[in-house]
C-alpha positions as CSV (number, residue, x, y, z in Angstrom):
1,X,71.5,54.0,94.3
2,X,71.0,50.4,93.1
3,X,69.1,47.8,95.1
4,X,71.6,45.0,94.6
5,X,75.2,44.8,93.3
6,X,76.9,41.5,92.5
7,X,80.6,42.2,92.2
8,X,83.7,40.5,91.0
9,X,81.9,37.5,89.6
10,X,82.7,35.6,86.4
11,X,79.7,36.6,84.4
12,X,78.6,33.8,82.0
13,X,76.6,34.6,78.9
14,X,76.1,32.4,75.8
15,X,79.0,34.2,74.2
16,X,81.6,34.7,76.8
17,X,82.8,34.6,80.4
18,X,84.2,37.9,81.8
19,X,84.8,39.2,85.2
20,X,82.5,42.1,86.1
21,X,79.6,43.5,88.2
22,X,75.9,43.3,87.8
23,X,73.7,46.1,89.1
24,X,70.0,45.5,89.9
25,X,67.2,48.0,90.3
26,X,63.8,46.8,91.3
27,X,63.2,43.5,89.6
28,X,65.4,44.2,86.5
29,X,69.1,44.1,85.6
30,X,70.0,47.7,85.4
31,X,73.6,47.6,84.2
32,X,76.5,45.2,83.4
33,X,79.6,47.0,84.7
34,X,83.4,46.5,84.4
35,X,85.3,45.1,87.4
36,X,86.3,47.9,89.7
37,X,83.3,50.1,89.0
38,X,81.2,49.6,92.1
39,X,78.3,52.1,92.5
40,X,76.4,52.3,95.7
41,X,73.8,49.6,96.4
42,X,71.6,48.7,99.3
43,X,72.9,45.1,99.2
44,X,76.2,43.9,97.9
45,X,77.2,40.3,97.1
46,X,80.9,39.5,96.5
47,X,81.0,36.7,93.9
48,X,84.8,36.6,93.7
49,X,85.9,33.3,92.2
50,X,82.4,32.2,91.4
51,X,80.4,32.0,88.2
52,X,77.4,34.2,87.7
53,X,74.8,32.8,85.3
54,X,71.4,33.8,84.1
55,X,68.8,31.9,86.1
56,X,68.3,28.4,84.7
57,X,65.0,27.4,83.0
58,X,63.6,24.0,83.7
59,X,61.6,23.3,80.5
60,X,60.0,20.1,81.8
61,X,58.7,19.6,85.3
62,X,55.7,17.7,86.7
63,X,54.7,19.3,90.0
64,X,51.4,17.3,90.3
65,X,49.5,20.3,91.7
66,X,46.5,20.4,91.8
67,X,45.3,16.8,92.3
68,X,48.2,14.8,93.4
69,X,49.9,17.1,96.0
70,X,50.9,14.0,98.0
71,X,53.4,13.3,95.2
72,X,54.6,16.9,94.9
73,X,53.1,20.4,95.3
74,X,54.2,23.9,94.2
75,X,55.5,24.9,97.6
76,X,57.9,21.9,97.8
77,X,58.7,21.6,94.1
78,X,59.5,25.2,93.5
79,X,61.5,25.4,96.7
80,X,63.7,22.6,95.3
81,X,63.9,24.3,92.0
82,X,65.0,27.6,93.4
83,X,67.6,26.0,95.7
84,X,68.9,24.0,92.8
85,X,69.2,27.0,90.5
86,X,66.1,26.9,88.3
87,X,64.5,30.4,88.6
88,X,61.7,29.5,86.1
89,X,60.0,26.2,85.6
90,X,57.7,25.1,82.7
91,X,55.1,22.9,84.4
92,X,53.5,20.0,82.6
93,X,49.7,19.7,82.3
94,X,49.3,16.0,83.1
95,X,49.5,14.3,86.5
96,X,47.1,17.0,87.6
97,X,43.5,16.3,88.5
98,X,42.1,17.2,86.1
99,X,44.8,17.5,83.5
100,X,45.1,21.2,82.2
101,X,43.4,20.8,78.8
102,X,41.0,23.8,78.9
103,X,41.3,27.6,79.3
104,X,39.1,27.4,82.4
105,X,41.4,24.9,84.0
106,X,44.4,27.2,83.3
107,X,42.7,29.8,85.6
108,X,41.9,27.3,88.3
109,X,45.4,26.0,88.4
110,X,47.1,29.4,88.4
111,X,44.8,30.6,91.2
112,X,45.9,27.7,93.4
113,X,49.6,27.3,92.7
114,X,50.6,31.0,92.5
115,X,50.1,31.4,96.2
116,X,52.9,29.0,97.1
117,X,55.5,29.3,94.3
118,X,59.1,30.2,95.2
119,X,60.2,30.2,91.5
120,X,58.6,31.8,88.5
121,X,56.6,29.4,86.4
122,X,55.1,28.9,83.0
123,X,52.5,26.4,81.9
124,X,52.6,23.8,79.2
125,X,49.0,23.4,77.8
126,X,47.5,20.0,77.4
127,X,47.3,18.4,74.0
128,X,45.0,15.3,73.8
129,X,42.7,14.0,71.1
130,X,39.6,15.7,72.7
131,X,40.7,19.3,73.2
132,X,41.7,20.7,69.8
133,X,39.0,23.3,70.2
134,X,40.7,24.6,73.4
135,X,44.2,25.1,72.0
136,X,43.8,28.6,70.8
137,X,42.0,29.6,74.0
138,X,44.9,28.1,76.0
139,X,47.4,30.0,73.9
140,X,45.4,33.2,74.6
141,X,45.8,32.5,78.3
142,X,49.5,32.4,77.9
143,X,50.7,28.8,77.8
144,X,54.2,28.6,76.3
145,X,53.7,25.3,74.4
146,X,51.5,22.2,74.1
147,X,52.4,18.8,75.4
148,X,51.3,15.5,73.8
149,X,52.5,11.9,73.8
150,X,53.1,9.6,70.8
151,X,53.8,6.7,73.2
152,X,52.1,5.2,76.2
153,X,51.1,7.6,79.0
154,X,49.5,7.5,82.4
155,X,45.7,6.9,82.6
156,X,44.8,10.5,83.3
157,X,46.1,11.5,79.8
158,X,45.7,10.3,76.2
159,X,48.3,10.0,73.4
160,X,47.9,11.2,69.9
161,X,48.3,9.1,66.7
162,X,50.3,10.6,63.9
163,X,47.2,11.8,62.1
164,X,45.9,13.6,65.2
165,X,49.4,15.1,65.6
166,X,49.2,16.5,62.1
167,X,45.8,18.0,62.7
168,X,46.8,19.5,66.0
169,X,49.9,21.1,64.5
170,X,47.9,22.6,61.7
171,X,45.8,24.4,64.4
172,X,48.8,25.4,66.5
173,X,50.7,26.8,63.5
174,X,47.7,29.1,62.9
175,X,48.5,31.1,66.1
176,X,52.2,30.7,66.2
177,X,52.4,28.2,69.0
178,X,54.8,25.3,69.6
179,X,53.8,21.7,69.8
180,X,55.8,19.5,72.2
181,X,56.0,15.7,72.0
182,X,57.1,12.7,74.1
183,X,58.6,10.9,71.2
184,X,58.4,7.1,71.6
185,X,56.3,5.1,69.1
186,X,53.2,3.7,70.9
187,X,52.8,0.5,68.8
188,X,56.5,-0.4,69.0
189,X,56.7,-0.1,72.7
190,X,53.4,-1.9,73.4
191,X,54.4,-4.8,71.1
192,X,57.9,-5.1,72.7
193,X,56.5,-4.9,76.2
194,X,53.9,-7.6,75.5
195,X,56.6,-9.8,74.0
196,X,58.7,-9.5,77.1
197,X,55.7,-10.3,79.4
198,X,54.7,-13.3,77.3
199,X,58.2,-14.7,77.3
200,X,58.5,-14.2,81.1
201,X,61.3,-11.6,80.5
202,X,60.8,-9.3,83.5
203,X,64.2,-8.1,84.5
204,X,65.5,-4.6,84.3
205,X,67.5,-5.5,81.2
206,X,64.2,-6.6,79.6
207,X,62.6,-3.3,80.5
208,X,65.4,-1.4,78.8
209,X,65.1,-3.6,75.7
210,X,61.4,-2.9,75.5
211,X,61.9,0.8,74.9
212,X,64.4,0.9,72.1
213,X,66.2,3.9,70.5
214,X,64.4,2.9,67.3
215,X,61.0,3.7,68.9
216,X,62.3,7.1,69.9
217,X,63.8,7.7,66.5
218,X,60.6,6.7,64.6
219,X,58.5,9.2,66.6
220,X,61.0,12.0,66.4
221,X,61.4,11.7,62.6
222,X,57.6,11.7,62.3
223,X,57.3,15.0,64.3
224,X,60.1,16.6,62.3
225,X,58.5,15.6,59.0
226,X,55.1,17.1,60.1
227,X,56.7,20.2,61.4
228,X,58.7,20.7,58.2
229,X,55.7,20.2,56.0
230,X,53.4,22.5,58.0
231,X,56.0,25.0,59.0
232,X,54.8,24.5,62.6
233,X,57.1,25.0,65.6
234,X,57.9,21.8,67.4
235,X,59.7,20.7,70.5
236,X,61.1,17.2,71.3
237,X,61.0,16.4,75.0
238,X,63.7,14.5,77.0
239,X,65.9,13.3,74.2
240,X,67.9,10.3,75.5
241,X,70.3,9.3,72.7
242,X,72.7,11.1,70.4
243,X,71.4,9.4,67.3
244,X,68.0,11.0,67.9
245,X,69.8,14.4,68.6
246,X,71.6,14.0,65.3
247,X,68.3,13.9,63.5
248,X,67.1,17.0,65.3
249,X,70.4,18.8,64.6
250,X,70.1,18.0,60.9
251,X,66.6,19.4,60.8
252,X,67.7,22.5,62.6
253,X,70.4,23.0,60.0
254,X,67.7,22.8,57.2
255,X,65.8,25.6,58.9
256,X,63.1,23.5,60.6
257,X,62.0,25.2,63.8
258,X,62.3,22.1,65.9
259,X,63.8,22.6,69.4
260,X,64.7,19.9,71.8
261,X,65.7,19.2,75.4
262,X,67.6,16.6,77.3
263,X,67.6,16.0,81.0
264,X,70.1,15.9,83.9
265,X,69.7,12.2,84.3
266,X,70.6,11.5,80.6
267,X,73.8,13.5,81.2
268,X,74.7,11.8,84.5
269,X,73.5,8.2,84.6
270,X,73.5,5.1,82.3
271,X,71.6,1.9,81.8
272,X,74.1,0.3,84.1
273,X,72.5,2.3,86.9
274,X,69.1,0.8,86.0
275,X,70.5,-2.7,86.0
276,X,72.4,-2.3,89.3
277,X,69.8,-0.2,91.2
278,X,66.4,-0.8,89.5
279,X,63.3,1.2,90.3
280,X,64.8,4.5,91.3
281,X,66.4,4.8,87.9
282,X,63.4,3.9,85.8
283,X,62.3,6.6,83.4
284,X,61.0,7.0,79.8
285,X,62.7,7.1,77.5
286,X,65.1,4.9,79.5
287,X,68.7,5.6,80.4
288,X,71.1,4.6,77.6
289,X,74.7,3.4,77.4
290,X,77.9,5.1,78.5
291,X,78.8,5.8,74.9
292,X,75.4,7.4,74.4
293,X,75.9,9.6,77.4
294,X,79.2,11.0,76.0
295,X,77.4,11.6,72.7
296,X,74.8,13.6,74.5
297,X,77.4,15.9,75.9
298,X,78.7,16.6,72.4
299,X,75.2,17.9,71.5
300,X,75.2,20.2,74.5
301,X,78.3,21.7,73.1
302,X,76.9,21.9,69.6
303,X,73.8,23.8,70.8
304,X,71.2,21.2,69.8
305,X,69.3,21.5,73.1
306,X,67.0,24.3,74.2
307,X,66.8,23.0,77.7
308,X,68.7,20.9,80.2
309,X,65.6,19.9,82.1
310,X,64.8,17.8,85.1
311,X,61.6,16.0,83.9
312,X,60.9,16.1,87.6
313,X,58.5,13.2,88.0
314,X,57.9,12.7,91.7
315,X,56.3,9.7,93.4
316,X,56.0,8.1,96.8
317,X,58.4,5.3,97.9
318,X,55.5,2.8,97.5
319,X,55.0,3.7,93.9
320,X,58.6,2.7,93.1
321,X,58.6,-0.5,95.3
322,X,55.1,-1.6,96.4
323,X,51.9,-0.3,94.9
324,X,50.5,2.5,92.8
325,X,47.1,3.9,93.7
326,X,46.2,0.7,95.5
327,X,47.4,-1.7,92.8
328,X,50.2,-4.0,93.7
329,X,53.4,-3.7,91.5
330,X,54.0,-7.2,90.0
331,X,56.9,-6.6,87.6
332,X,59.3,-4.0,86.3
333,X,56.9,-2.7,83.7
334,X,54.4,-1.6,86.4
335,X,56.9,0.4,88.5
336,X,56.4,4.1,88.5
337,X,58.6,5.6,85.7
338,X,60.2,8.9,86.5
339,X,63.1,10.5,88.3
340,X,62.9,13.4,90.8
341,X,65.6,15.9,90.0
342,X,64.4,19.5,90.0
343,X,66.7,20.4,92.9
344,X,69.7,18.3,91.7
345,X,70.0,18.7,88.0
346,X,71.9,22.0,87.7
347,X,74.7,20.9,90.1
348,X,74.9,17.5,88.5
349,X,75.1,19.0,85.0
350,X,77.8,21.5,86.2
351,X,79.8,18.7,87.9
352,X,79.5,16.3,85.0
353,X,80.0,18.9,82.3
354,X,82.4,21.5,83.6
355,X,84.3,19.8,86.4
356,X,84.7,16.3,84.8
357,X,84.6,17.0,81.1
358,X,86.0,20.6,81.0
359,X,83.3,22.1,78.9
360,X,83.0,25.9,78.8
361,X,80.3,27.3,81.0
362,X,79.0,29.3,78.1
363,X,77.5,26.1,76.7
364,X,75.4,25.7,79.9
365,X,74.3,29.4,79.8
366,X,73.1,28.8,76.3
367,X,71.4,25.4,76.9
368,X,69.9,26.2,80.3
369,X,68.7,29.8,79.8
370,X,69.2,31.5,76.4
371,X,67.8,28.8,74.1
372,X,65.0,27.7,76.3
373,X,63.8,31.3,76.7
374,X,63.9,31.7,72.9
375,X,62.1,28.4,72.3
376,X,59.3,29.1,74.7
377,X,58.7,32.7,73.8
378,X,59.9,34.4,77.0
379,X,63.2,35.8,75.8
380,X,63.6,39.5,76.7
381,X,62.2,38.8,80.1
382,X,64.2,35.7,80.8
383,X,67.2,33.9,79.4
384,X,70.2,36.3,79.6
385,X,72.1,38.8,81.7
386,X,71.3,42.0,80.0
387,X,69.9,45.4,81.0
388,X,66.1,45.2,81.0
389,X,65.9,41.5,81.6
390,X,64.5,40.1,84.9
391,X,67.2,39.9,87.5
392,X,67.2,36.1,87.6
393,X,70.7,35.3,88.6
394,X,72.4,32.0,89.6
395,X,75.8,32.0,91.4
396,X,77.8,28.8,91.3
397,X,80.9,28.0,93.4
398,X,83.1,25.8,91.2
399,X,85.2,24.6,94.2
400,X,82.3,23.5,96.4
401,X,82.2,19.7,96.8
402,X,78.9,18.1,97.6
403,X,76.9,14.9,98.2
404,X,73.2,14.8,97.6
405,X,71.3,13.4,100.7
406,X,67.6,12.8,101.2
407,X,67.6,15.3,104.1
408,X,68.8,18.1,101.8
409,X,65.9,17.7,99.4
410,X,62.8,20.0,99.7
411,X,60.5,17.5,98.0
412,X,57.3,16.1,99.5
413,X,58.7,12.7,98.8
414,X,62.5,12.5,99.3
415,X,62.8,9.8,96.7
416,X,65.4,10.3,94.0
417,X,68.0,8.6,91.9
418,X,70.3,11.5,92.6
419,X,70.6,10.7,96.3
420,X,74.1,9.6,97.0
421,X,75.6,11.3,94.0
422,X,78.8,13.3,94.7
423,X,80.4,16.1,92.7
424,X,82.0,19.5,92.6
425,X,80.5,22.8,91.7
426,X,77.4,24.0,93.5
427,X,74.7,26.6,93.2
428,X,75.2,28.8,96.3
429,X,72.9,31.7,95.6
430,X,69.7,32.0,93.5
431,X,68.2,35.4,92.8
432,X,64.7,35.8,91.3
433,X,63.7,39.2,89.9
434,X,66.3,40.9,92.1
435,X,65.5,39.1,95.3
436,X,67.7,36.5,97.0
437,X,65.5,33.4,97.2
438,X,68.1,30.7,98.1
439,X,71.5,30.7,99.7
440,X,73.8,27.8,100.6
441,X,71.3,25.1,100.0
442,X,68.4,26.8,101.9
443,X,65.3,28.7,100.9
444,X,65.5,32.3,102.3
445,X,62.9,34.0,100.1
446,X,59.2,34.4,100.5
447,X,56.7,31.7,99.5
448,X,54.4,33.1,96.8
449,X,57.0,35.5,95.4
450,X,57.1,33.4,92.2
451,X,54.9,34.6,89.3
452,X,53.3,33.2,86.2
453,X,55.2,34.0,83.0
454,X,53.2,34.0,79.8
455,X,54.5,33.6,76.3
456,X,55.5,37.0,74.8
457,X,53.7,37.6,71.5
């Protein structure tokens, strides 16, 4: 007898959509069965008319735990993730206190957050100018990649220059790791920002014009060039513009092992939202034009992205509108930059992609599960609906209409650009390793069931 049977669902893999049944035994997928073949199971879920996906992987989340739990902690952040359809998150090392840049801090963090996680989780390792001697130790602990910045970053972290990026990638290549980059050119952004301030240009249009596509392109091309020369695996975080994605796709065709992600907000919102609504829509890189948004969807279909992430970057209301850590906000450049979306991205992506644009759900299975699992070295455990894989399963009701409200969010701070968004197609059941963890917008599973997932070597 099986533990769980999901029957009559439209099973979505990277290759096809077909009606069938999924049998689960313990924490693993035991069998994929033809429709009509219904063996006995302790629990049966009828997914008739619904789409059954591999659990989505959020390749980019900032849960701020430990250190800034008043912004977000693992209990609330992973609750939002599991309700939203992300069964595995890849948590960033910064906006922690201290940032996770050593092997010792890996253990300290895991000991704390594992007790409250609802979703499974992986760690990005820190990559800053002062921790190159810790990179191999962090890899041995099981981090799935290393995160660095080429542009401005918060005071608790430090960016790399291109020479340091080269040196770090030489080290990372030696143990087969992957180096991830926030690609915006530091000098270009700082010069543009100072120009705007000196000229008294402090509107939201001026903020957008200070972080140009050119600055994103320059940094991305540099990472690709280094990765290609060293044969080091690289990952470009939160791509915001199709011209940048074009460069990445070209490198991929040449055989460069460079992966990339975009985020739910780059597939849902535009610079018009920043100009109209201001602080809630500030992020980096910034939101782009309507034309750019459409171009990003083309790259989802092309398979350029190994991750449709949230870049969940929580903050308090004050940090968007009043003050940050006791310092008064004086202009748009000082506003907290980040969008909270870990609970909302999957439904927004489905609604924008499948409902509005008619794209095939297989593209989402590939971009949200299969390719991320491959990129971050966890495929075989995560990333597909196949026997032997973890029974991480997401069920989406394509006919369910929704509106995102503050009250529906599980975050510590119910502050998000997604509040007020309406759409159609909603995650209605999330299963983690064979256990139903969320149903109809509510957490129903046990806190602490989430586990650390290490890179498979």
